[in-house]
C-alpha positions as CSV (number, residue, x, y, z in Angstrom):
1,M,3.0,18.7,2.5
2,K,2.8,21.5,-0.5
3,V,4.5,20.5,-3.5
4,S,6.3,24.0,-2.7
5,E,8.2,22.6,1.0
6,I,9.0,19.7,-1.3
7,T,12.9,19.8,0.4
8,P,16.6,17.6,-0.1
9,K,15.6,15.6,2.9
10,E,11.7,14.4,1.6
11,I,13.1,13.7,-2.0
12,C,16.2,11.7,-0.6
13,L,13.8,10.0,1.3
14,Q,11.5,9.1,-1.6
15,I,14.8,7.8,-3.5
16,R,16.5,6.0,-0.3
17,E,19.7,8.2,-0.5
18,E,21.5,9.6,2.5
19,E,21.7,13.3,1.9
20,A,24.8,13.0,3.9
21,Y,26.4,11.2,1.2
22,L,25.0,12.8,-2.0
23,T,28.0,14.2,-4.4
24,E,27.0,18.4,-5.1
25,D,26.5,17.0,-8.6
26,D,24.0,14.5,-7.5
27,K,22.6,17.7,-4.9
28,K,22.3,19.6,-8.2
29,Y,20.4,17.0,-10.0
30,L,18.4,16.1,-7.5
31,A,17.4,20.0,-8.1
32,I,17.1,19.8,-11.9
33,L,14.7,16.8,-11.2
34,Q,12.5,18.6,-9.0
35,R,12.0,21.3,-10.8
36,A,11.7,19.2,-14.0
37,A,8.7,17.1,-11.8
38,V,6.8,20.8,-11.2
39,E,7.1,21.7,-14.2
40,Y,6.1,18.6,-16.0
41,V,2.8,18.4,-13.1
42,K,2.2,22.4,-14.5
43,S,1.9,21.4,-17.9
44,Y,0.0,18.0,-17.5
45,T,-2.6,19.5,-15.4
46,K,-2.8,23.3,-16.2
47,L,-2.7,24.3,-13.2
48,D,-0.2,26.8,-11.3
49,E,1.9,26.7,-8.8
50,T,-0.9,28.5,-6.2
51,A,-3.3,25.9,-7.6
52,I,-0.8,23.0,-7.5
53,D,-0.6,23.5,-3.4
54,S,-3.5,23.2,-3.0
55,H,-3.7,19.9,-3.8
56,E,-1.5,17.8,-1.2
57,D,-1.8,14.8,-3.0
58,I,0.3,16.1,-6.0
59,T,3.1,15.9,-3.6
60,I,3.3,12.9,-3.8
61,A,2.8,12.6,-7.9
62,V,6.0,15.1,-8.1
63,L,8.3,12.9,-5.2
64,V,6.7,9.5,-8.0
65,L,7.9,12.0,-10.6
66,I,11.3,13.0,-9.3
67,S,11.8,9.1,-7.7
68,D,11.1,7.4,-11.2
69,M,13.5,10.1,-13.4
70,Y,16.7,9.1,-10.8
71,D,16.0,5.6,-11.1
72,N,15.7,5.4,-15.0
73,R,17.8,7.9,-15.4
74,Q,19.5,5.8,-18.8
75,M,15.7,5.2,-20.3
76,Y,13.9,7.3,-22.3
77,V,10.4,8.1,-21.4
78,D,7.5,9.4,-23.5
79,K,3.4,9.6,-22.7
80,T,3.4,5.6,-23.4
81,N,5.9,5.3,-20.2
82,V,4.0,7.2,-17.5
83,N,3.8,6.2,-13.4
84,R,0.3,4.8,-12.7
85,V,-0.1,6.6,-9.6
86,V,0.9,9.8,-11.3
87,D,-0.9,9.6,-14.3
88,T,-4.4,9.1,-11.6
89,I,-3.4,11.8,-9.8
90,L,-3.1,14.1,-11.9
91,G,-5.9,13.0,-14.3
92,M,-8.0,14.3,-10.8
93,Y,-7.2,18.1,-11.4
94,S,-6.0,18.3,-15.7
95,E,-7.9,21.1,-17.0
96,N,-6.2,20.3,-20.8
97,L,-8.7,17.5,-21.0
98,L,-8.8,17.0,-24.6
């Protein structure tokens, strides 16, 4: 599955919520998290959306990011708290290494 093919159904499976029970506010919030996760991946790797779609494992990183942001809504996240799975997957494709 490509990042661009992620649907609310896949996000709900990742966060262990039933899509039918989500409020409209929850659905809007998940859409915001999805956009934020994709932008984070693009910023981290310096890859564009076409390049991101060519690596299906990046889809896992996006879903994990969405899940982390959803589960830790009250927590401040910075570069010292990056999920190890996300860091490993994105590090493989990062063109932004110094």
